[in-house]
C-alpha positions, 0 to 999 in steps of 0.5 A: 533485499530490504530497503528504507529511508531515515528521516534527515534535513533533506526532504529525500532522507538518507537510503539505507539497507536493512537486514532481513530481521529488521534489526540492523542497517548500513548506509550505501554510498548512493544517498536516496532510493530514487537515485538508486532506482534511476539506474537500478541495473547498476546499484542493485548489485552493490546494494545486494552485497550490502544486504548480504554482508548484513545478514551474514555477520552483526555489522550495522547500526540498530534499525528503528522504524520510528526514525524512517520516512516513506521509503520514497518521501516523494515520488515521480508518480503514485497511481492506485488501482482497484484490483480487488473487484469484490470491494467494487461489487460491494459499492455498487450493491450497496448503491443498488447498481451493477458493476459495469462489464468492462470492469472485468477486463479493464482495471480501475486506476486514479492518479494520487498525489505524490509530491509528499507522503506522510512517514509510516509512523506519522499522524494523520491530519484531518477533520472528523466530519471529513470521514476519515478512513484507512485503506490498506493495500500492497504496492510496487515500485517500477523502473522505467518502462516505455509507452505501450509496455506489455504485461511481460515487460511490466513484470520485469520492471517490478523492483520493490514491493511494500505496503500503503495505507491509503488515507481517504476522506469518504465525506468528501468523495461523493462531491468530487466525483460528482464533478466528474474529474476524480480525487483531489481533496478526498485523498490526502498524503498516504503513508508507506510501510518503513521498509520496501523489499525486492520480490525475491525476498517474499520467496514463494509468497511471490507468485504471478506478480501477486503477494500471497500472504494475509494483510493484517490490520488493526484499529485501536489494538484490535484486529480489524482485517487479515484478508489474503492479498493473493486471493481475489485479486483480479488484476496482478501488478504486471497488468496494473503497470501495463495498464497505466503505461498504455498511453505514457512512459513509466518513470523509474520510481513510480508507485502502483497500488493494488487498491484495498484488499478485500476477499470474498466472504459471507454475511457480515457477522461471519466476515469480521475477525471476531466471528472467524472471518478475514475482516476488512482492509477499510472501514467503508467495506464493512459499512457497505456490508451493514448497508446491504444487511440492515439498511444503513451502516453503524460503524463510525470512521476514525475519530481523534486518537484512533490508531491504525496498524498495518503489517504483513508477516511471512509464513514463520510470523516475521515481519516483512515491511515493518509497520504502518502505525498512524494515529488520527489527530483532528485538532491540528 
């Protein structure tokens, strides 16, 4: 099943059910995705019935992802992990430091701002001197989980899967981390894919609570990355959710991110898409390779007018979640 949210005068938008080929949609009786998730066991069968009807006939209105907000325009909780330890290892290596042993057993995670998200095709408003970067990730949306939930419980609570551009302001991060309290200004509003899907929609690509498909990133129309999201993911989504639930209840509608998708690769020049590698899901990562190999980074962060596209196709080349397309605006 595929779900999206149309922009309306309401800050929470209008929930719609989208056809598998992303061409048409129907409006269910329930008006918002959050309301559906609040009682998922009741509403999921009704939404599934509409979805089956869409795919079996030509009913519905034309679907336009440009009319969509993020599926959850705001959420009760947005927590982002760092499940791809290759990314963490590169950061540490670029700083000439070791990854603590605990990082391989205990997930990294931060609490992001969730009071508002930007739409999938909205502009990124930021100053160039802040060091504007993308971070392409996979996310899941959970239903209710009790405090201390096990991984098995967490697995059953995964309701939806999607993508995110977790925008990062790299030049603001060091000073914030130096305060010992974590991210605030350096993590502005994120943009999620136009469509979220139930895990069964991914077929055999959804294995062990991971999405085993390439995550595609383009910058200004040029391929930048296509690492496989199911490869080198140390902590799966059930593990990330159970980690979050250690000391708190998880409320329906909680979004948890994988962190920047990152595959282990060879040297810098053999790792880029142009050289036959799988590339990168954030600019910081290529800059870390450059620092390790050349002593300093050379790739610039995003600037005014730069456009980022993030998407994932199924094994037949069909778009699963629609596209995140964000253009940087520094003159706001």
